[in-house]
N, C-alpha and C positions, 0 to 999 in steps of 0.2 A: 486075449490078456486078461486072467482074472487079479482085480484089487485084491489087497490084503483086508483082513475081515476088520482092521481098524477102522478102515475108510467106510464114510459114509456114502453110498451114492447119491443118493439124494441132493447134497450140496453141490456134486458135479453136475449131474442134470439139471438142475435147475440153472448152473452157471453156464450150460452149454446151450440151455435152452433161452436165457439172456443174450447171448452171444447172435443167436439167431434173431431175436426179436429185434435189436439194436441196430442190427447188419440191415435188417430191413426198413427197419425207419430211418436210418442215417439218410437214405437218399431223400427223402422228403422232409428232413427236418430243415427247421427256418434256422435262421443265424438267432440265436440266443445267448444271454450272458452266464445260464446254466449248463451245467453237464452232469449225467451219471453214467456209470459204468461198472459192470461188471469184470471180475479177472479170476483165473485159475492156474495154480502156480505148484509145480513139485519138485522138490527139492531134497539131493541127498547127501548128507555132511557126514565125513567122514571121523569125527571127533567130535560129537555135541557138545562134551563139556569140557573142551579145550584141558583134557589131560595128556599127562605125558604119553606117548604111543605106545608103551605096554599096557596103559589103561585105559585106551582111546575105545570110545563107543561112538557106532555108527546107527545112523536112522533113516529113514526117507521119511518127508515131512509131505503134509497135503497142507498147501493155503489157498483156500477161498475167500475171495475179498468182493469190497463195493467202493465205489469210488463216487462221492459226490462233491459239486464244485460251483462257484459263484464267482464272475469278473463282472462287474458294475458299475463303469462311470456313473456320478451322482455330480451334474454342474464341474465344479473345478476340481472334487474330488473323487477317488476311486477306492472300493469298497470290495476285497477279493475274499474270497474263503473256500477251505478244502476240507474234505475229511474222507479218510483212509481207514478201512477197517477189515482186517484178516481173521478167520477161524482157522486155526492152525492144530493140525491132528498128524501126531505123530506115530508111525506103525508100530512101534516096539515100545517107547519110551513114553507110554500114554499120560504119565504123570506129568509130563511137560506141557500137555496140550493146555493151550491159553487162544484170548483174543487179545489180539493187539490193535492198535489204533493210534491216528496221527490226527489232530483237529489246529487248524491255523487259520487263524482270522487278522486282516490287516486293513486299516484305513488310512490311505495316503491324502492329504490335504494340502492345499493351498489358496493363501489368499491374495487380495490384491496389493498389499502391501510389503511384497516380498518376502513374506513369511511362509513357512511350509514347514513339512514333517509326517508322521508318521505313529500309529499306535499299533500294536500290537499283540497278541493272544494265542496261545498256544497249549495245548495237553495233549500228551504223548502217554504209550503206555506199552512195554514189550518185556523181552526177556532181554536181559543185559548182554553186551558182548564181552566183558570183560571177566575173563577165566576165573579171577578171584570168586566173583560171584555166581558161577557156576559149578564149583568145584565141589559142591556140596551135592550135588548129583537131585536136588529139590526145585520145584517150579519157583523161582525167587523174579518176582515182575517189579519192573523198574518204572514208577510213575511220576513224570515230569510236567508240573504245572508253571509257566511263565508267561511276563508281561513286560512292556517295555512301553516306552514313548520318546521320540527324538524330535527337536524341532531345530531350523535353520532359519536364519535370518542373512538374508543378502542383500549388500548394499550395492548402488550403483558402482561404485569404484570395484577394485579388482578384490575387498575383503570381504568375508563373511563368518559368521559366528555359530557355533552351533552346541544344543546342552540336551541332557536325554536323562533317563534313567532306567532301571531295570530290577526285574525283581525274579527268582525262579525258588520252585519248592521240589525236592526229589524226595521219592520215598521208597523204601523196598518192602516186598510183602513178607519175607524171611525175615523174624525176630533175630536169626544169627549175623544177620548183614545190617541190621537196624543201627550200628553205630556211624555206618556211611550215610544215615539221613541227612540232609543239608539242605538250609537257608540260606539262601544269598541276597545281597544287597548291592547294585553299584550305579556311581552317579559319573557323569562326565560331562566336561566342557572342553571345548577348543575355540581355536582362530584359524581358517583358513587365508590363504593368498596363492592369486593364481597371478604370478608377475610376466608371463609370457603364452603363448597358446601352446596347448597340450604340457604345461609344466601347473603341477597344484602342489603346495606346501602346505602342512598344519602340523601344529604343536597344541597339545591338550594336557588336561588332567584326568584323572580318573581315580576314585577310591572305591573299594570294595568290601563289605561286611561277609564275611562267611561264617555259620554258625551252626555247629554240629551236634542238636541236643541232647543226645543219646551218648554222645562220649566227653561231655561240657568242657569241649574246647570251641573257641575262638579265633579267627584269622581276621586279621586288620591287613589289607594291600591298598599301597598308594604307586601309580605309575605316575611319570611324566614320558608322553608320548612326542614321539619326531616321525614324520610321515610323508611320503611325495607319492605322487603318481605321475609317470612321464608318459605320453603318447608323442611321440616323433614323427608321427603322420604316413608310417607304414603300416606293417601289417601286424608290427607288434607293439604291446602296451606292456609298460613294466611300474611294479610299485612295492615299494617298500616302508618297514615300521622299525625303527628302535626304540626300546621302552626302558627308562631306568625306573627299578622294581624294588619296594621294601616291602617286607611280610614282617608281622609278629604274629605268633603262634602263643597262645596261653596257657595249653595243656604242658608246652616244656619251656615255657617262659624264653622263649628264644626270636632273634631279629635274624632275618637274613633279607641281604644287598644284593642284587643281580640284575642283570638284563634278559631282557626278553625281546621278541621283534618276529619280523615275518618277511621274506621276499617273495616277488610272484613275478613271472614271466607268461603272459598270453601272447601266443602266433597264430594268427588267420591268415596264411597266405593265398586262400582261395575260398571261395564260399560254401565249398563240402569240406573242409578240412580244419579243423582246429586242435591246437595244443596249449595246454598249462602247465608249467613247472611251478611247484610253490614248495617254500623252505620255511619253516616255523619252529620256534624255541619260546618254549611256554610252560607254566604248573597249572596244575588243574585247579588251585583254588582261585576265582574271583575273575578267570581267564573270561573275556571278551569276544563277542563274536562281533566284528564292524560292518559285516555284511547285513546283517542281518538285524542287529541291534540289542540281542539276548544274550544270556549271561552259557556260558557252555558249563555242562554238566559232566564232571569226570568219576567214574565210577569205580578209582582205584585211590591208591595214596602217592600217586606220583607227585616227587617234586619236582621235576624238570624233565619235558619230554621234547624231543628234537625229531623233527619229520621232514621228510622230502619225498616228495608226491609229483608224479606223472601220468597226465591223464591224455588221452588222444581220442579225438572223435572225428571219424570220418563216414561222411555219406557217401556208400560205395556206387549206387544207384539213387532213383527217386523213391524207391521202395526198400531198400536194402543199406541198415545204418551200423556199423560196429565203435566198440567204445574199449580203448585199454588202459588198464590202470597200472603203474609201477608203483609201490613205497616201500620205504625204509624208516622206520623208528626207533630211537633209542630212549631208552628212561632210567631214571634214578629214581628210588622208589624208599620210603622209610615208613616204620609203623608208629607214626606219631599220633594213631586215632585209636593204638592197643596198648600202650606203654602204662605203666603202674601194676597194680598187684601181683608185682613180681615178674611183669613180662619188660627185659631190659628194653633197651632200644637199641635199635639193628636197622640194615640197612641195604639195598641189593640194586643189580642194575640188569636190564635185558634190551636185547634188539631182537625186533620184527622185521621181518622179509613180509610181502606180499605181491602178490601177481595176478590181474582176472583181465579176463577177454567176454565180451558181450557182444551177443548179435542178435538185431531187431528187423522184422519183415513186416511191412506193412501191407497186409493179405487184402484189405478193401481201406478206403478213406478213414475209417472209424474203428476198424479191426486191428489190432498187431498180435503177432507172435515174435517166440525169440528162445534164446539157448543160451547159457554162460557157464563158466565154469571159472571158479576163483581159488588162490591157494595161498595158503600165510602159514609162516614159520617161526617159532621165539627159541632162540636160546639167551640163556642165561650165564652171564660173565663168572658169577660165584654163588654159591649155595649157602656159605659159611656165615651163620647166623642171619640169614634171611628173615626169619622167623614166618616161614610160608608165604613169602611177598607175592613171588612169583615163581612160576615154574616151564621147561622148557615144554613145546608141544610141535605138532605140526598137523594141519587140517586141510583138505581140499572138499571143497562144496560145487557140483552138477545142479543145476536146474532147470527148468524149460516153463515158461509162461504161455496164456493166451489171455488178450483183455479186448473189451466192446467197450465204445465210448457212444453216447448219445448228445448229440451238442446241441 
């Protein structure tokens, strides 16, 4: 097989050489808190810019990557860090050639006085996945830097308290999308109670400041949260949250009162099969990730997004694993970042369905290969006055990869 001239043989050769070296060294490697790895992925995307089907452009992308990591206990603390970076080269659309990266560090700490928490830092860069940021056909990189701190005070009784703060900064490389550059700050505090085994209840307050410096727009968001985690002792675990949400937007001088929340079900009937079903309803401004303690960064003017997602993981054998995903999302959008100068307020809504299947095979203890297919389709309820906020599309991606790790 002859590779397209846009692909460099050298990165592929270096990657394959790295596979061989790591595979040879893995048999003799001692247990270490560090790991290093290399990867190679080929992806064919039927609709790179997520345009309408009539304007769809397909391409094949080569991604050559490195992986670095650390997982080190330090007395009662634990320090983890990971770095992944990929050089992405497009066969035809070479203007999109880019390097993406994801750097994450986290320190989990604990004291003898039942005080614990974590500090996390992250930096990421990639092409955004939102169709609105790809429609220009230009390379529009999204860079997100974030930091968060969380503390928990557990008492001898069934009560505990938590508090934290998070910051994030998102920037787009293309000037035409600069109005979506955003700075976010969030603080939170709450109280938990465990009235019975397998039941945890929490109520808390959140406040977020969201600043769009290039759009002269500020959003203030307040949330009153009520959440629960239920573990009845079998294969299932349930979690839920309902929040009373209030937002004020300075550019249009409007107040919005709504509710947001989430429901989740995790089911693990055997050691080889697990399923998670999640339903969320939230807005893009000031959205908070309760798992990582960071602020979510959305790249659209989505007012409310409701998402239902199903993920199933199955270890077919000790070497073969399969992951299937199914999702449906409904969005309501507005053009609050672009009104003025003759632009009138408008809104739109759309629905997106997606389906994915990935298979991974462990060739050796530290060498994996795999392939996957993912399909997505977006339909738009109405285009009357939506001011280009959304458009229908369909896209299918096929990919195969190989990676080797030295631990």
